[in-house]
C-alpha positions in Angstrom: 0.0 0.0 0.0 2.8 2.4 1.0 4.7 1.5 -2.1 1.7 2.4 -4.4 1.2 5.6 -2.6 4.8 6.6 -3.0 4.8 5.7 -6.7 1.6 7.8 -7.3 3.4 10.7 -5.6 6.5 10.3 -7.9 4.4 10.0 -11.0 2.4 13.1 -10.0 5.6 15.1 -9.6 6.8 13.9 -13.0 3.5 15.0 -14.6 3.7 18.4 -12.8 7.3 18.8 -14.1 6.1 18.0 -17.6 3.3 20.6 -17.3 5.9 23.2 -16.1 8.1 22.5 -19.0 5.2 22.8 -21.4 4.3 26.2 -19.8 7.9 27.5 -19.9 8.3 26.6 -23.6 4.9 27.6 -25.0 2.8 29.9 -22.8 2.4 33.4 -24.3 2.9 35.0 -20.9 6.2 33.2 -20.4 7.2 34.2 -23.9 6.6 37.9 -23.0 3.8 38.3 -25.5 1.0 39.1 -22.9 0.4 39.9 -19.3 -1.3 37.1 -17.3 -4.5 39.3 -17.1 -4.5 39.8 -20.9 -4.0 36.0 -21.5 -6.9 35.1 -19.2 -9.1 37.7 -20.7 -8.5 36.4 -24.2 -8.9 32.8 -23.1 -12.2 33.6 -21.4 -13.5 35.3 -24.6 -12.3 32.2 -26.5 -14.3 29.9 -24.3 -17.4 32.0 -23.6 -17.7 34.3 -26.7 -18.6 38.0 -26.5 -19.1 39.4 -23.0 -19.9 42.8 -21.4 -16.9 44.4 -19.6 -18.7 43.9 -16.2 -19.3 40.2 -16.9 -15.7 39.7 -17.9 -14.4 41.5 -14.8 -16.6 39.4 -12.6 -15.5 36.1 -14.2 -11.8 37.1 -13.9 -12.2 38.4 -10.4 -10.8 41.9 -11.2 -12.3 45.4 -11.5 -14.1 46.6 -14.6 -11.5 49.4 -14.8 -8.6 47.0 -15.1 -10.5 45.0 -17.7 -11.1 48.2 -19.7 -7.4 49.0 -19.6 -6.4 45.5 -20.7 -9.1 45.5 -23.4 -7.8 48.8 -24.9 -4.3 47.4 -25.1 -5.5 44.2 -26.7 -7.7 46.2 -29.1 -4.7 48.2 -30.2 -2.9 44.9 -30.8 -5.8 43.8 -33.0 -6.7 40.8 -30.8 -10.1 42.0 -29.7 -12.8 44.6 -30.4 -15.0 46.6 -28.2 -18.5 47.7 -29.3 -21.3 49.6 -27.6 -24.3 47.5 -26.6 -27.3 47.4 -28.8 -29.4 48.7 -25.9 -28.3 52.3 -26.6 -26.7 52.6 -23.2 -23.3 54.1 -23.8 -22.0 52.5 -20.6 -22.5 49.0 -21.9 -19.4 47.8 -23.9 -19.3 44.3 -25.4 -15.9 42.7 -26.0 -15.2 40.0 -28.5 -12.2 38.4 -30.2 -11.2 39.6 -33.6 -10.3 37.0 -36.3 -6.7 37.8 -35.6 -7.3 37.1 -31.8 -8.9 33.8 -32.6 -6.0 32.9 -34.9 -3.4 33.8 -32.3 -5.1 31.6 -29.7 -5.2 28.7 -32.3 -1.5 29.3 -32.9 -0.7 29.1 -29.2 -2.7 25.8 -28.9 -0.9 24.4 -31.9 2.5 25.4 -30.4 1.6 23.5 -27.2 0.5 20.4 -29.2 3.6 20.5 -31.4 5.9 20.7 -28.4 4.1 17.7 -26.8 4.4 15.7 -30.1 8.1 16.6 -30.1 8.6 15.3 -26.6 6.6 12.1 -27.4 9.1 11.3 -30.1 11.5 9.9 -27.5 9.0 7.0 -26.9 8.8 4.0 -29.2 5.5 3.1 -30.9 5.1 0.3 -28.3 5.6 2.7 -25.4 3.1 5.1 -26.9 0.6 2.2 -27.3 1.1 1.4 -23.6 0.8 5.1 -22.5 -2.3 6.0 -24.6 -4.9 3.9 -22.7 -3.4 5.0 -19.4 -3.8 8.6 -20.3 -7.3 8.0 -21.6 -8.2 6.7 -18.1 -6.6 9.7 -16.4 -8.4 12.2 -18.6 -11.7 10.4 -18.0 -11.0 10.5 -14.2 -10.3 14.2 -14.4 -13.4 14.9 -16.4 -15.5 12.8 -13.9 -14.0 14.9 -11.0 -14.9 18.1 -12.8 -18.5 16.9 -13.3 -18.8 16.0 -9.7 -17.4 19.4 -8.7 -19.9 21.1 -11.0 -22.7 19.1 -9.4 -21.5 20.1 -5.9 -21.1 23.8 -6.9 -24.7 23.8 -8.4 -26.1 22.4 -5.2 -24.7 25.2 -3.1 
């Protein structure tokens, strides 16, 4: 029992180190392309679609003023656009990714994938065939845990 627990701990540390390596090599914040707030803002728009400044601020846990500043910088970079709401209220601003912003996010995802594929090249086809079903089980367990967390959050 102790042996299995120690082995799980070692494997967990190796997976964390792999994740850190991936982040160091491919994350746009680590590459100096964006601030962390700008990255999370773009990623939130990627996942959720157009949002009002207030909604975006609430989801990111920051002030609307800081979101406005970040949005202006990202708009100047061509990665997002800000538009007044259809309600006619000048205070309502809706933010969305531009095609260039969407393409940049796709490029970052592809860079991450390409780096992982490069790392996997050190494994033989047989080793990859062994690893694949194990990773499928881990991903399924992670998805199950997320679903259970969502059910618990909804019940609160």
